[in-house]
C-alpha positions in Angstrom: -99.1 12.6 3.7 -96.5 10.2 4.8 -93.7 12.8 4.6 -95.8 15.3 6.5 -96.7 12.7 9.2 -93.0 11.7 9.5 -92.0 15.4 10.0 -94.9 16.0 12.4 -93.8 13.0 14.6 -90.2 14.0 14.5 -91.0 17.6 15.5 -93.5 16.7 18.2 -91.3 14.0 19.8 -88.4 16.5 19.8 -90.5 19.2 21.5 -91.7 16.7 24.1 -88.2 15.5 24.9 -87.0 19.2 25.3 -90.1 19.8 27.4 -89.2 16.9 29.7 -85.6 18.2 30.1 -86.9 21.7 30.9 -89.4 20.4 33.5 -86.8 18.2 35.2 -84.4 21.1 35.5 -87.1 23.5 36.7 -88.2 21.0 39.3 -84.7 20.6 40.6 -84.5 24.4 40.9 -88.1 24.3 42.5 -89.2 27.1 40.2 -89.9 28.2 36.6 -88.0 31.0 35.0 -89.5 33.5 32.6 -87.7 31.8 29.8 -89.1 28.5 30.9 -92.7 29.8 30.7 -92.1 31.4 27.3 -90.5 28.1 26.0 -93.4 26.0 27.2 -95.9 28.5 25.7 -94.0 28.4 22.3 -93.8 24.6 22.3 -97.5 24.2 23.0 -98.2 26.8 20.3 -96.3 24.7 17.8 -97.8 21.4 18.9 -101.3 22.9 18.8 -100.8 24.3 15.3 -99.2 21.3 13.7 -101.7 18.9 15.3 -104.5 21.0 14.0 -102.9 20.9 10.5 -102.7 17.1 10.7 -106.3 17.0 12.2 -105.2 15.2 15.4 -107.8 16.9 17.5 -106.9 15.2 20.8 -103.4 16.5 20.8 -104.5 19.9 19.6 -107.0 20.2 22.5 -104.5 19.2 25.2 -101.8 21.5 23.8 -104.4 24.4 23.4 -105.4 24.2 27.1 -101.8 24.1 28.3 -101.1 27.1 26.0 -104.0 28.9 27.6 -102.6 28.1 31.1 -99.2 29.4 30.3 -100.6 32.5 28.6 -102.2 33.4 31.9 -99.0 32.7 33.8 -97.0 34.7 31.2 -99.4 37.7 31.5 -99.7 37.7 35.3 -96.1 36.7 36.2 -94.8 33.8 38.2 -95.3 35.8 41.4 -99.0 35.2 41.0 -98.4 31.6 42.2 -97.4 30.4 45.6 -95.1 27.4 46.3 -98.0 24.9 46.5 -99.3 26.1 43.2 -95.8 25.6 41.6 -95.6 22.0 43.0 -99.0 21.2 41.6 -98.0 22.8 38.3 -95.0 20.5 38.0 -97.2 17.4 38.5 -99.8 18.7 36.1 -97.2 19.4 33.4 -95.7 15.9 33.7 -99.2 14.4 33.5 -100.0 16.5 30.5 -96.8 15.7 28.6 -97.4 12.0 29.4 -100.9 12.3 27.9 -99.4 14.0 24.8 -96.7 11.4 24.4 -99.3 8.6 24.8 -101.3 10.0 21.9 -98.2 10.4 19.8 -97.3 6.7 20.4 -100.8 5.8 19.2 -100.2 7.7 16.0 -96.9 5.9 15.5 -98.5 2.5 16.1 -101.4 3.4 13.8 -103.9 3.2 16.6 -107.0 5.4 17.1 -106.6 8.4 19.3 -108.3 8.7 22.7 -111.9 9.7 22.5 -112.1 10.9 26.1 -109.6 13.5 27.3 -112.0 15.2 29.7 -110.0 14.3 32.9 -106.8 15.9 31.7 -108.6 19.0 30.3 -110.6 19.3 33.5 -107.3 19.1 35.6 -105.8 21.9 33.5 -108.9 24.1 33.7 -109.3 23.5 37.4 -105.7 24.5 38.0 -106.1 27.7 35.9 -109.2 28.5 37.8 -107.4 28.0 41.1 -104.5 30.3 40.3 -106.8 32.9 38.7 -109.2 33.1 41.7 -108.2 35.6 44.3 -108.2 34.2 47.9 -111.7 34.6 49.3 -113.1 35.9 46.0 -114.9 34.3 43.2 -113.4 33.3 39.9 -113.8 35.6 36.9 -112.6 32.8 34.6 -114.9 30.8 32.3 -112.8 27.6 32.7 -115.6 25.2 33.0 -114.8 21.6 31.9 -116.6 21.9 28.6 -115.5 25.5 27.8 -112.2 26.7 26.5 -110.2 29.4 28.2 -109.3 31.5 25.2 -106.1 33.6 25.1 -108.3 36.3 23.6 -107.2 39.7 22.5 -108.0 42.7 24.7 -111.8 43.3 24.8 -111.4 46.8 23.3 -111.7 48.4 20.0 -115.2 47.1 19.0 -115.1 49.3 15.9 -111.9 47.5 14.7 -113.6 44.1 15.2 -116.6 45.2 13.2 -114.3 46.3 10.4 -112.5 42.9 10.4 -115.8 41.2 9.8 -116.4 43.1 6.6 -115.0 42.3 3.2 -115.0 44.2 -0.1 -114.7 41.9 -3.2 -112.0 39.6 -1.6 -109.9 42.4 0.0 -110.9 43.0 3.6 -111.5 46.3 5.2 -109.1 47.2 8.0 -108.0 50.2 10.0 -104.3 49.3 9.4 -102.6 50.8 6.4 -100.8 47.8 4.9 -101.6 44.2 3.9 -99.4 41.2 3.1 -101.4 39.0 0.7 -100.2 35.3 0.8 -100.9 32.5 -1.6 -100.1 28.9 -0.7 -98.7 26.3 -3.1 -101.4 24.9 -5.4 -102.8 21.6 -4.1 -101.1 21.8 -0.7 -104.4 21.4 1.1 -105.7 22.6 4.5 -104.9 26.2 3.6 -106.9 27.5 6.6 -104.6 25.6 9.0 -101.5 26.7 7.1 -102.7 30.3 7.5 -103.2 29.6 11.2 -99.6 28.4 11.5 -98.5 31.8 10.1 -100.7 33.6 12.7 -99.1 31.6 15.6 -95.6 32.3 14.2 -96.3 36.0 14.0 -97.8 36.0 17.6 -94.6 34.4 18.8 -92.6 37.6 17.8 -95.3 39.7 19.6 -96.3 41.6 16.4 -99.4 43.9 16.4 -101.4 42.7 13.4 -104.8 41.5 12.2 -105.6 38.7 9.8 -108.4 37.8 7.3 -110.3 35.5 7.2 -110.3 35.8 11.0 -111.7 32.3 11.8 -109.1 30.2 10.0 -108.4 28.1 13.1 -112.0 26.8 13.4 -113.6 27.2 10.0 -112.4 24.8 7.3 -114.6 26.6 4.7 -112.1 29.5 4.7 -109.7 27.3 2.7 -111.7 28.1 -0.5 -111.6 31.8 0.2 -107.8 31.7 0.8 -107.3 29.7 -2.4 -109.4 32.3 -4.4 -108.4 35.6 -2.8 -105.3 34.8 -0.6 -104.7 35.1 3.1 -104.3 38.7 4.3 -102.2 40.0 7.2 -102.8 43.7 8.1 -99.9 45.7 9.6 -99.4 49.3 10.7 -95.8 50.1 9.6 -93.0 49.4 7.2 -91.0 48.1 10.2 -93.7 45.6 11.1 -93.9 44.5 7.4 -90.1 43.6 7.4 -90.5 41.6 10.7 -93.6 39.8 9.3 -91.9 39.0 6.0 -88.9 37.4 7.8 -91.4 35.0 9.5 -93.5 34.3 6.3 -90.3 33.4 4.3 -89.6 30.6 6.7 -93.0 29.0 6.4 -93.6 25.8 4.4 -95.9 25.8 1.4 -95.9 29.6 0.8 -95.8 30.0 -2.9 -96.0 33.8 -3.3 -96.6 36.9 -1.1 -97.3 40.5 -2.0 -97.1 43.7 0.0 -100.2 46.0 -0.6 -101.4 49.3 0.6 -104.8 49.2 2.2 -107.1 50.3 -0.6 -110.1 51.2 1.6 -108.0 53.6 3.7 -106.5 55.0 0.5 -110.0 55.5 -1.0 -111.2 57.4 2.1 -108.1 59.6 1.9 -108.5 60.2 -1.8 -112.2 60.9 -1.4 -111.5 63.4 1.4 -108.8 65.1 -0.7 -110.9 65.3 -3.8 -113.9 66.8 -2.0 -111.6 69.4 -0.4 -110.1 70.1 -3.8 -113.5 70.4 -5.4 -114.6 72.9 -2.8 -111.5 75.0 -3.4 -111.5 74.8 -7.2 -115.2 74.3 -8.0 -114.6 71.1 -10.0 -117.0 68.2 -10.0 -115.7 65.8 -7.3 -118.0 62.9 -8.3 -115.9 62.1 -11.3 -112.8 61.6 -9.3 -114.5 59.5 -6.7 -115.9 57.2 -9.4 -112.5 56.5 -10.9 -110.9 55.7 -7.5 -113.6 53.3 -6.4 -112.7 50.2 -8.5 -109.2 50.1 -7.1 -110.6 50.0 -3.6 -113.2 47.4 -4.4 -110.6 45.1 -6.0 -108.0 45.5 -3.2 -105.6 46.6 -5.9 -101.8 46.7 -5.2 -100.4 50.1 -4.4 -99.0 51.9 -7.5 -95.3 52.6 -7.5 -95.7 56.4 -7.8 -98.2 56.7 -4.9 -96.9 54.4 -2.2 -93.8 53.9 -0.1 -94.4 50.1 0.0 -94.2 48.9 -3.6 -95.8 45.5 -4.5 -93.4 42.6 -3.8 -93.7 39.2 -5.4 -91.4 36.4 -4.3 -91.1 32.7 -4.1 -90.5 31.4 -0.6 -86.7 31.0 -0.1 -84.8 28.1 1.3 -85.9 27.5 4.8 -83.1 26.4 7.1 -79.6 24.9 7.0 -80.7 21.9 9.1 -82.9 19.1 7.7 -84.2 15.8 9.1 -83.4 12.8 7.0 -85.1 9.4 7.1 -82.8 6.7 8.7 -83.7 4.3 5.9 -82.1 6.8 3.4 -79.0 7.0 5.5 -78.9 3.1 5.6 -79.1 3.1 1.8 -76.3 5.7 1.5 -74.0 3.7 3.8 -74.8 0.6 1.8 -73.9 2.3 -1.5 -70.7 3.7 0.0 -69.9 0.2 1.1 -70.3 -1.1 -2.4 -68.1 1.8 -3.7 -65.4 0.7 -1.2 -65.6 -2.9 -2.5 -65.6 -1.8 -6.1 -62.6 0.5 -5.6 -60.7 -2.4 -4.0 -61.7 -4.7 -6.9 -60.4 -2.2 -9.5 -57.1 -1.5 -7.9 -56.3 -5.1 -7.1 -57.5 -6.6 -10.4 -55.3 -9.5 -11.5 -55.2 -8.0 -15.0 -53.1 -5.2 -13.7 -50.5 -7.3 -12.0 -46.8 -6.8 -13.0 -47.8 -3.8 -15.2 -46.1 -0.4 -14.7 -49.0 2.0 -14.7 -47.8 5.2 -13.0 -50.8 7.4 -14.0 -53.2 4.6 -13.0 -51.6 4.2 -9.6 -51.7 8.0 -9.1 -55.4 8.1 -10.0 -56.1 5.0 -7.8 -54.5 6.7 -4.8 -56.7 9.8 -5.3 -59.8 7.6 -5.7 -58.9 5.8 -2.4 -58.5 9.2 -0.7 -61.9 10.4 -1.9 -63.5 7.1 -1.1 -62.2 7.3 2.5 -63.5 10.9 2.8 -66.9 9.8 1.4 -67.1 7.0 3.8 -66.2 9.2 6.8 -68.9 11.7 5.9 -71.5 9.0 5.3 -70.7 7.4 8.7 -70.7 10.7 10.5 -74.3 11.4 9.3 -75.5 8.5 11.3 -73.6 9.5 14.5 -75.7 11.1 17.2 -74.9 12.0 20.8 -76.1 9.7 23.5 -77.5 12.7 25.3 -81.0 12.1 24.0 -81.1 8.6 25.6 -79.3 9.8 28.8 -81.7 12.7 29.4 -84.7 10.4 29.3 -83.3 8.7 32.4 -83.9 11.9 34.3 -87.6 11.3 34.0 -87.3 7.7 35.0 -85.4 8.7 38.2 -87.8 11.6 38.9 -91.0 9.4 38.7 -89.5 6.5 40.8 -88.3 9.0 43.4 -91.9 10.0 43.9 -93.3 6.4 43.9 -90.5 4.8 46.0 -90.0 7.8 48.3 -86.3 7.7 47.8 -84.0 10.8 47.6 -81.8 10.1 44.6 -79.9 12.3 42.1 -78.8 11.3 38.6 -75.4 12.5 37.5 -74.7 12.4 33.8 -71.2 12.4 32.4 -70.0 12.4 28.7 -73.5 13.0 27.3 -72.0 14.4 24.0 -70.3 11.1 23.2 -71.5 10.1 19.7 -72.6 6.6 18.6 -74.3 5.2 15.5 -78.0 6.1 15.5 -79.1 2.4 15.2 -77.0 1.5 18.3 -78.4 4.5 20.3 -81.9 3.3 19.6 -81.0 -0.3 20.7 -79.4 0.6 24.0 -82.2 2.9 25.2 -84.2 0.1 26.8 -81.2 -1.7 28.4 -80.0 1.5 30.1 -83.5 2.3 31.3 -83.9 -1.2 32.8 -80.5 -0.9 34.6 -81.4 2.5 36.0 -84.7 1.2 37.3 -82.9 -1.7 38.9 -80.5 0.7 40.7 -83.4 2.8 41.9 -85.6 -0.1 43.0 -83.2 -2.4 44.9 -79.8 -0.8 44.5 -80.4 2.4 46.6 -81.2 1.6 50.2 -84.9 1.8 51.4 -84.1 3.9 54.5 -82.0 7.0 54.8 -81.0 5.9 58.3 -79.2 2.9 56.7 -77.2 5.2 54.4 -76.2 7.5 57.3 -75.2 4.5 59.5 -73.0 3.3 56.6 -71.3 6.8 56.4 -72.9 7.7 53.1 -74.6 10.8 51.8 -78.3 10.7 52.8 -79.1 11.4 49.1 -78.4 8.4 46.9 -76.6 8.9 43.6 -76.8 7.1 40.2 -74.0 8.0 37.7 -74.6 7.5 34.0 -71.4 8.0 32.0 -70.2 7.5 28.4 -66.7 7.7 27.0 -64.8 6.9 23.8 -62.0 4.3 23.8 -60.8 3.8 20.2 -63.5 1.9 18.3 -65.8 1.4 21.3 -68.0 3.5 23.5 -68.0 2.5 27.2 -71.3 3.2 29.0 -71.5 2.7 32.7 -74.4 2.9 35.1 -73.2 2.9 38.7 -74.9 3.6 42.1 -73.7 4.0 45.6 -76.4 1.7 47.1 -76.2 -1.5 49.0 -74.5 -3.6 46.3 -75.1 -7.3 45.4 -74.1 -10.2 47.6 -72.6 -13.0 45.4 -73.4 -15.6 48.1 -77.1 -14.8 47.9 -77.0 -15.0 44.1 -75.2 -18.4 44.2 -77.7 -19.7 46.8 -80.7 -18.6 44.7 -79.0 -20.1 41.6 -78.4 -23.4 43.4 -82.1 -23.5 44.4 -83.0 -22.9 40.8 -80.7 -25.6 39.6 -78.8 -23.4 37.1 -75.2 -23.9 38.5 -72.9 -25.9 36.2 -70.2 -26.5 38.8 -70.0 -26.4 42.6 -70.8 -23.0 44.1 -67.5 -22.8 45.8 -65.7 -22.7 42.4 -67.5 -19.6 41.2 -65.6 -16.4 41.2 -67.4 -13.1 42.2 -67.6 -12.1 38.6 -69.0 -15.4 37.5 -71.6 -15.2 40.3 -72.7 -11.8 39.2 -72.9 -13.1 35.7 -75.7 -15.5 36.8 -78.0 -12.5 37.1 -78.1 -12.4 33.3 -79.5 -15.9 32.9 -83.1 -16.1 31.6 -85.7 -16.0 34.3 -83.2 -15.3 37.1 -84.1 -12.7 39.7 -82.9 -12.1 43.3 -86.1 -10.2 44.2 -88.2 -12.3 46.6 -91.3 -10.4 45.7 -92.7 -8.9 42.5 -92.9 -5.1 42.5 -94.0 -2.6 39.9 -90.4 -2.2 38.7 -88.7 -5.6 39.1 -88.8 -9.1 40.4 -90.5 -10.8 37.4 -87.4 -12.6 36.2 -87.5 -10.8 32.8 -84.8 -8.3 32.6 -81.1 -8.7 32.6 -81.1 -11.6 30.1 -83.1 -9.3 27.7 -80.6 -6.5 28.4 -77.7 -8.8 27.6 -79.4 -10.0 24.4 -80.1 -6.4 23.2 -76.5 -5.3 23.9 -75.0 -8.3 22.2 -77.3 -7.8 19.2 -75.4 -4.6 18.3 -72.0 -6.3 18.9 -71.6 -5.1 22.5 -70.7 -6.7 25.8 -72.1 -6.3 29.3 -70.4 -6.9 32.6 -71.4 -6.4 36.2 -69.3 -5.5 39.3 -70.4 -4.9 42.8 -69.2 -4.5 46.4 -71.5 -5.2 49.2 -72.4 -2.0 51.0 -70.6 0.1 48.5 -72.7 -0.1 45.3 -72.8 -1.7 41.9 -71.7 -0.9 38.4 -72.9 -2.2 35.0 -70.6 -1.6 32.1 -71.7 -1.7 28.4 -69.0 -1.8 25.7 -70.6 -0.8 22.4 -69.0 -0.5 19.0 -69.1 3.0 17.4 -70.6 1.6 14.2 -71.3 -1.7 12.6 -71.1 -1.0 8.8 -67.5 -0.4 7.7 -64.4 -1.4 9.6 -60.6 -1.6 9.2 -59.6 -5.2 9.1 -56.4 -7.3 8.9 -56.7 -10.1 6.3 -55.1 -13.4 7.4 -54.8 -16.8 5.8 -55.1 -20.3 7.3 -54.5 -23.0 4.8 -56.6 -22.0 1.7 -59.1 -20.0 3.9 -59.1 -16.3 4.5 -60.3 -14.5 7.6 -60.6 -10.9 8.6 -59.8 -9.6 12.1 -60.9 -6.1 13.1 -57.8 -3.9 13.5 -59.3 -2.5 16.8 -58.9 -5.9 18.4 -55.2 -6.4 17.4 -52.5 -5.3 19.9 -49.4 -6.8 18.2 -48.2 -9.4 15.7 -45.0 -11.3 16.2 -43.0 -14.4 15.4 -42.4 -16.8 18.2 -39.8 -19.4 19.0 -40.7 -22.9 20.0 -39.0 -22.6 23.4 -41.1 -19.5 24.2 -44.3 -21.6 24.3 -45.1 -23.5 27.5 -48.0 -25.6 28.6 -50.4 -24.8 31.5 -51.8 -27.3 34.0 -54.5 -28.3 31.5 -52.0 -28.9 28.6 -53.0 -25.7 26.8 -50.3 -23.6 25.0 -49.5 -20.2 26.6 -46.8 -17.6 25.8 -45.4 -14.7 27.7 -46.0 -11.1 26.4 -45.0 -8.0 28.3 -44.5 -9.8 31.6 -47.8 -11.7 31.4 -48.9 -15.1 30.1 -51.6 -15.4 27.4 -53.2 -18.6 25.9 -52.6 -19.5 22.2 -55.5 -20.5 20.0 -54.6 -22.3 16.8 -57.2 -21.3 14.2 -56.6 -24.3 12.0 -57.4 -26.6 15.0 -60.6 -24.7 15.9 -62.1 -24.9 12.4 -60.4 -28.2 11.3 -58.6 -26.5 8.4 -55.9 -28.4 6.5 -52.7 -26.5 6.5 -49.0 -27.3 6.1 -48.0 -24.7 8.7 -48.4 -26.3 12.1 -45.0 -25.5 13.6 -45.2 -22.4 15.8 -42.0 -21.0 14.2 -43.4 -21.1 10.7 -46.6 -19.2 11.3 -47.3 -15.9 13.0 -49.0 -14.9 16.3 -51.6 -12.2 16.6 -52.0 -10.8 20.1 -55.7 -9.8 20.3 -58.0 -8.5 23.0 -61.7 -7.6 23.5 -63.5 -6.6 26.7 -62.0 -8.8 29.4 -60.3 -11.4 27.1 -56.8 -11.2 25.8 -55.0 -14.0 24.0 -52.9 -15.0 20.9 -54.1 -16.4 17.6 -51.8 -18.7 15.6 -52.3 -18.1 11.8 -50.3 -19.0 8.6 -49.6 -15.4 7.5 -50.8 -11.8 7.3 -52.1 -10.7 3.9 -52.4 -7.0 4.8 -54.7 -4.3 6.1 -57.9 -3.6 4.2 -61.1 -1.6 4.7 -64.0 -4.0 4.8 -67.7 -3.7 4.5 -69.4 -5.9 7.2 -72.1 -8.0 5.6 -74.5 -9.9 8.0 -74.6 -13.7 7.8 -77.7 -15.1 6.1 -80.5 -15.8 8.6 -80.7 -19.5 7.9 -77.2 -19.9 9.3 -78.4 -19.0 12.7 -79.9 -22.5 12.9 -76.3 -23.8 13.0 -75.3 -21.5 16.0 -72.5 -20.1 13.8 -72.3 -16.8 15.7 -71.2 -18.7 18.8 -68.4 -20.3 16.7 -66.4 -17.0 16.6 -67.7 -15.7 13.3 -69.6 -12.4 13.3 -70.1 -11.8 9.6 -68.4 -11.7 6.2 -67.0 -9.3 3.7 -66.2 -9.3 0.0 -62.5 -8.7 -0.9 -61.2 -6.8 -3.8 -60.6 -9.9 -5.8 -64.2 -11.0 -5.3 -63.4 -13.7 -2.7 -65.4 -13.9 0.5 -63.6 -13.5 3.9 -65.2 -14.5 7.2 -64.9 -11.9 9.9 -63.8 -13.3 13.3 -65.5 -12.3 16.5 -62.6 -12.2 19.0 -64.9 -12.3 22.0 -66.9 -15.5 21.0 -63.9 -17.2 19.4 -62.2 -17.6 22.7 -65.3 -19.2 24.2 -65.8 -21.4 21.2 -62.2 -22.8 21.4 -62.4 -23.7 25.1 -65.9 -25.1 24.9 -64.9 -27.7 22.4 -62.3 -29.2 24.8 
């Protein structure tokens, strides 16, 4: 059941996210389209059927009642509702999807589902009754709180219903000429609900059909009948058979299916023909009727020489070209690819092969490297997902806060198709949500008059954007609100006693950085959304946990901007191997701007006695790696070593090292957890990698290395 549950949760969460996007867009347009109604109806169909199959009755009930509501809207048209009805429908749908999402979260957390969903069911039924009651008239609907509003078939053809309720030795009697007889995979379980999934799928394509047993949705005992005799779908034409088979082939757990001619109708026809023939020829008709009866009683497949629909047996074919894969499996794949990269490097750089002329081996090694690179690229691309899923969720945050705070704000999304590693996308969802809530709560002005007086658009705007820059993704959340006052921030920090130097010596950027200290908040009072002092420090921690950086900028009266710089992926990277004394380090290629030799007279000292050098008309500090890590080396003269000009986020400087050993693709290995007790990550070391010769190389973190060097002096 674990695989089924995983697929159910994935499918249901995806449908709820799509539903949120649809509702947000429809609310912006202040109306539903016909396609919107059909899409919501289909989504609820799917959620109802899959929830019933998994026996999550709460979810099934909510989805079933929403489906009934939209069945009525679909049948009677959107014109049947006035503007107030549509506004109420938006609120009801958001309330309903929240209820569904809440139940799904309980399933994910292995918690019991709600036992009382009467309020939400009552709201849905009340709304259905309201829109289905003519003004001044009485309701013909049976939408009482304890009674379901069934999307029933037309109340005609009582004879057909009577026929459906009869069975002849496993094969049902129907007034339609053809059957498709379906058997499910042995041991699949819950056959009655699997049959109901087929029924809902066939209804989606608006096919005219009947099915047997007819109570598969509500009667679990029908599973035994289906296992023994199969599940029957009755159809009226060859064209309908072809449409139905296309749907049935896509269903899970279908083992075989068979097209049959309706034996009961065939028997009536043969009986009628035989009587007519007996009257004309004087032969005994009873004999012929006796021989045709067993075929009818047994629901026999049509014979090839008497039917235009020969029996068809088939295994269910491959379903679709898209599959969902567990993230843990992708993690394992990436780990194995990483080991292949290391092993390939160990083979090609083996000391046993040094000084040997092996042309064929080198040719094969180059081909192996090419294939390894391609394998790595494919493995990494499997984990890359667009940030659109995270961005679109912010629409709902803005929408709900607009209602509660009574602020007119629009959310503009830019670059939503930018792709990032799945793990990173999951990690930045909460930080982005917190920043958007901050912008809504105390970024955008309370009064529209204040915006108009400042010459701004009465409607506030929050811009959420993402863009690629080499090996990083830059995500920015900006607003055109009132901005943040550095003086107020410094005053609050001074009262809290968190300043490390006089307030007058803080730059604007440093002052804004104080907002990310633990427990720091500029809100004077606690609201539903902010002011608790738990926020930006957690945001910073989450962003840095995936190797990213966060920075704030603001202008009083103009607005604020929060910028996140996130690595594309954290598993495999191109690195430059360097040596300092007998130690080896790896520097990510993405952080290196240039390497060069320097002359002694090009190095000057700043006012604090630190070495700096001029590069492209600007001066950059020099950090000697051997001094930072107390490594013994013979190369201390600036002319004997080499300088690496590196940069990250807002830092740019030069590293002095002994020599460059060459570029190499490295697999980033996390440091053992016990090393965190020694604060090693704040020493400029982010991880390690295994080199081709088996040695371990520490990976330098260019961002924290700069801080580590200047903090020790």
